[in-house]
C-alpha positions in Angstrom: 16.5 5.3 2.0 16.2 1.2 1.9 12.6 1.5 2.2 12.4 4.1 -1.1 14.9 2.0 -3.3 13.3 -0.6 -2.4 9.9 0.5 -3.6 11.4 2.6 -6.1 13.3 -0.6 -7.8 10.0 -2.8 -8.4 8.0 0.2 -9.0 10.5 0.8 -12.2 10.4 -2.9 -13.4 6.6 -2.5 -13.0 6.7 0.0 -15.2 8.9 -1.4 -17.3 7.0 -4.8 -17.8 3.8 -2.5 -17.8 5.0 -0.7 -21.1 6.3 -4.2 -22.5 2.8 -4.7 -23.2 2.7 -2.6 -26.4 5.8 -3.8 -27.4 7.9 -0.9 -26.4 11.6 -1.5 -25.0 12.7 0.3 -21.6 16.4 0.1 -21.5 15.8 -1.2 -18.0 19.5 -2.2 -17.7 20.4 1.9 -17.5 17.3 2.7 -16.1 16.9 0.7 -13.2 20.5 1.5 -11.7 19.9 5.6 -13.0 16.6 5.3 -10.6 18.3 3.9 -7.7 21.6 6.8 -8.8 18.6 9.3 -8.3 17.4 8.5 -4.8 21.1 8.0 -3.8 22.8 11.4 -4.6 20.1 12.9 -3.5 20.9 11.7 0.7 24.7 11.6 0.2 24.4 15.3 -2.4 27.4 14.0 -4.1 26.6 15.7 -8.0 24.4 18.3 -8.7 20.6 17.6 -10.3 20.9 19.4 -13.6 24.1 17.1 -14.2 22.4 14.4 -13.1 20.0 15.3 -15.2 22.1 16.3 -18.4 24.1 13.0 -18.6 21.1 10.9 -17.8 19.0 11.9 -21.8 22.1 11.8 -22.7 23.3 8.2 -22.1 19.5 7.1 -22.8 20.1 8.7 -26.2 23.5 7.2 -27.1 22.9 4.0 -25.9 19.7 3.8 -27.9 22.0 3.8 -30.3 22.9 0.5 -30.4 20.5 -1.1 -29.0 18.7 -1.9 -31.8 15.2 -2.3 -30.7 12.0 -1.6 -33.0 11.3 2.6 -32.6 13.5 4.2 -31.2 11.8 7.2 -29.7 9.4 4.5 -27.8 12.0 3.0 -26.5 13.9 6.5 -25.4 10.5 7.8 -23.9 9.1 5.1 -22.1 12.6 5.0 -20.2 13.2 8.0 -19.4 9.4 8.7 -18.0 10.0 5.8 -15.7 13.6 7.1 -14.5 12.4 10.4 -14.1 8.1 9.7 -13.1 9.6 7.2 -10.7 13.3 7.7 -9.7 13.3 11.9 -9.8 9.8 11.6 -7.4 11.2 9.3 -5.1 14.5 10.7 -4.3 12.0 14.1 -3.6 10.4 11.7 -0.6 14.3 11.6 0.3 14.4 15.5 0.2 11.8 15.6 2.8 13.3 13.0 5.0 16.7 15.0 5.1 15.1 18.6 5.3 16.0 18.3 8.9 19.6 16.5 8.5 21.7 19.9 9.7 20.6 19.6 13.0 20.9 16.1 15.1 17.9 17.1 17.4 15.8 17.5 14.6 16.7 14.9 12.2 14.1 12.5 12.9 11.7 15.4 12.6 11.7 14.3 8.7 10.8 11.0 9.6 7.6 11.8 11.3 6.4 13.8 7.9 6.9 10.8 5.7 4.9 8.6 7.8 2.3 11.5 8.2 1.7 12.0 4.6 1.7 8.2 4.5 -1.4 7.7 7.1 -3.3 10.6 4.9 -2.7 8.6 1.6 -3.9 5.7 3.0 -6.7 7.2 4.6 -7.3 8.9 1.8 -7.6 6.1 -0.4 -9.6 4.1 1.9 -12.0 7.2 2.4 -12.5 7.2 -1.6 -13.1 3.4 -1.8 -15.2 2.9 0.9 -17.8 6.0 0.2 -17.3 6.8 -3.1 -18.5 2.6 -4.0 -21.9 4.2 -0.9 -22.4 7.5 -2.2 -21.0 7.7 -5.9 -22.8 8.5 -8.0 -21.2 11.1 -10.4 -18.1 9.7 -12.7 -15.0 11.5 -12.1 -12.8 10.1 -15.1 -14.4 7.2 -16.9 -11.8 6.5 -19.6 -9.1 6.4 -17.2 -10.7 4.3 -14.5 -14.9 4.2 -14.7 -14.9 2.8 -10.6 -13.7 6.6 -9.3 -16.4 9.3 -8.4 -16.1 12.5 -7.6 -17.9 11.9 -4.3 -15.0 9.6 -3.2 -12.4 12.3 -4.3 -14.4 14.4 -2.2 -14.4 11.9 0.4 -10.4 11.5 -0.3 -9.4 15.3 -0.1 -11.4 15.2 3.3 -9.7 12.9 5.2 -6.4 13.5 3.7 -6.6 16.9 5.0 -8.2 14.6 8.2 -5.3 12.6 7.6 -2.3 15.2 8.3 -4.5 17.4 10.9 -4.2 13.6 13.6 -0.4 14.1 12.1 0.0 17.7 13.7 -2.2 16.2 16.8 0.6 13.1 17.3 3.8 13.3 15.6 3.9 16.5 14.0 3.4 19.0 16.2 6.8 21.2 15.3 4.5 22.6 11.7 2.1 24.9 12.5 -1.4 24.1 11.0 -1.4 26.9 7.9 1.3 23.7 7.1 -0.4 21.1 7.9 -3.4 21.9 5.9 -2.1 23.2 3.2 -0.4 19.5 3.1 -2.8 17.8 3.2 -4.6 19.0 -0.3 -1.5 18.9 -1.5 -2.3 15.2 -0.7 -6.1 15.1 -1.1 -5.2 16.4 -4.4 -2.3 15.5 -6.2 -2.4 12.0 -4.6 -5.4 11.1 -6.4 -4.5 12.6 -9.7 -1.0 10.4 -9.3 -3.2 7.1 -8.9 -5.5 8.7 -12.3 -1.4 8.9 -13.9 -1.2 5.2 -13.7 -4.5 4.0 -14.2 -3.8 6.1 -17.2 -0.5 4.4 -17.8 -1.9 0.7 -17.1 -5.3 1.5 -19.1 -3.0 2.6 -22.4 -0.6 -1.1 -21.2 -4.4 -3.0 -20.9 -3.3 -4.5 -17.8 -5.5 -4.2 -15.0 -2.6 -4.1 -12.0 1.1 -3.0 -11.8 1.9 -6.3 -10.9 0.8 -9.3 -9.4 3.1 -8.8 -6.8 0.2 -8.0 -3.8 -2.4 -10.6 -4.0 -5.8 -8.9 -4.1 -4.1 -5.4 -4.3 -1.6 -5.0 -7.4 2.1 -4.1 -7.1 4.7 -2.0 -5.3 3.6 0.6 -8.0 0.2 0.1 -7.4 0.0 0.7 -3.7 2.8 4.2 -3.8 1.7 5.3 -7.0 0.0 8.3 -4.8 2.6 8.7 -2.6 5.6 8.8 -5.4 4.1 11.2 -7.4 2.8 13.7 -4.4 6.1 13.9 -3.1 7.7 15.7 -5.0 5.5 19.2 -4.4 4.7 18.1 -0.6 8.7 18.8 -0.7 8.9 21.9 -3.2 6.0 23.2 -0.4 8.6 22.4 3.0 12.0 23.4 1.5 10.6 27.1 -0.4 7.8 28.2 1.7 7.5 26.6 5.0 11.3 26.1 6.5 
């Protein structure tokens, strides 16, 4: 939980600073606590999600009445996008980790799934970059990310499945092969879409990276965008279908 709280809080801060380049003023003083609360709430299962969402939207709108900033629509929209894109999506990572909390003996399984997902994403990103650079001839989405190619995307997709297969062989043997392959497909597809979504936001904000926190690699949001974006779909699959 502390790991995800750190990733989410820094990512939200980077998101706010990105949007400020467009003259937007997201409410970081409410947004950041809201992001952290969503994550902690999943861990402790304190408040129903319907209530959490209603409260966050309502409070964001009420606070905007008193902020006296230039564009209420842009400010409110960017605040809520940041809260739900980063906070809600990141909280699903905790959901994955806690899937087996009903059993002390099985509890580590959630952690092994998280490790396998991270390895799968890193293999996907590495394969997409190196093989895309070497063999890429067809642009994937030039309006959003001119350097990405279809060849790189296909390579990333294949290696994301191979990454989950390696996880199956090493630490997640409790999942069957169908589940492992489907999770690999989810990561290979939606992890790369998550990267494109963040690139879309960065291009709109006129920035190359979410921050310069990691020299040569950008910010925390840049490093974990695929993880954050694909986690909800993995969680939904595991919770409603695999288990």
